[in-house]
C-alpha positions, 0 to 999 in steps of 0.5 A: 405873515411870513410864508416860509416854513420853520421846522423844529423838533423835540423829544428826539424827533418824536414831537415835530413843529412846523411854522408857516403862514401864521400857523404852528403845527405840532406833529406827534411823530411815533407812527410805528406805535400809532403815535402813542405818547411816551414820557419824553413826548409829553415833555417835548409837547410842553417844550413845543407849546412853550415855543409856539406860545411866544412865537409872534409869527404864530396865530394858531396851533394845529395838533396832528398825528404822523401817518394815516393810522392815528392822531394819538392812540393813547399813552405808550402802554409799554411804559406802564409796568415801569412808570404806572405800576401802582398809585404812587408810580401813577402820581409820579407819572402824572406829575411828569406828563401833566405839563404838556396838557397844562401848557395846552390848556393855558395857551392863549392862542387858538388850538385845532386838533386835526384827527385821523384814525385812532384818538383814544385815552390820553390821545382823546384827552389831548384832543379835548384840550384843543379849542376845536376838533376837526375829524376825518371820517375814518377817526375812532374815539374811545376811553379804554380805562375800564378795560385796563383797570385805570382811571381817567383823571378829573380834569379830562372827565370834566372836559369830556362831560362839558363837551358831551354831557353826563349821559354820553360821558358815562357811556364812554367811561363805563363801557370802554367802547369806541365810537366812530366820527359821525357819532362823535360829531352827533354827541358834540365830541368833535366840531366837524367831520369831513371825508379823509381827503378833505381833512387837510384842506378843511383844517388849513382853511380854518387855521387860515381864517383864525390866523387872519381874524383879530387875535385879541378878540379870539383871546378874549373869547377863549378866556371867556368860554373857559371861565364860563365852564369853571365854578364861579369861585374859580373864575378870574373875572378881572382877567376876563374883563381885562381881555374884553377891555383890551379889544375895545382899546386896541388898534385892531378894533380901529382897523376893523372899523375902518376896514368895514367902512372901506369894504376891505379885509382888515389887517390885524396885528394883535395890538 
């Protein structure tokens, strides 16, 4: 995989993309507002994920916030009066902004959220859309909807409940209180908490591991876990079985067997 870095930007530079070493990094770049997501940034996120999804050089996607204050502190509240003033305006807002989340949810590549500082509201919904969440000790999590008079969407609540269980989900949603990184780890909201200075090395190591593992295997695992969390009637079991079959019929499976016998690192190509 090419180690040279490619850089792209979307939403007038508020969404940055860096590609190197099999890893595509999406950076929420509005540190002056603690990376709060504007409508343009939601649209730019969708464009960025579309690009990374078809980029053969990218095996893993990392989401992160610019600066050291926030992953994403939520939606840009300065747009609420104009864009989310009532239920009808909220429906329009949801239609416009849901594309970025949907593309993340549908992306076949593994996604890691690298979390520092504030991860609140819509920012937490974004982080939960990732497959894995690695947080620094300074991370803070919360859903302030009850303090603003708005409601968290069904899919975000469903994902939250699947991660932490109904009791912890209710506590977060009803109280609007923030929790620290260790509590988030304890209840299952994040996979791992590390010291601030260890966050980048930890995420880089994990991304490198995923980038060198078998892409078809990870794709099948991601699809199967997602299906396991769906209602039985909504599961596409043909797609799940197709992904599993593709692994066993792949050149990567043959390469994996050979590498094991030859006691060397396998070189997976995703075919």
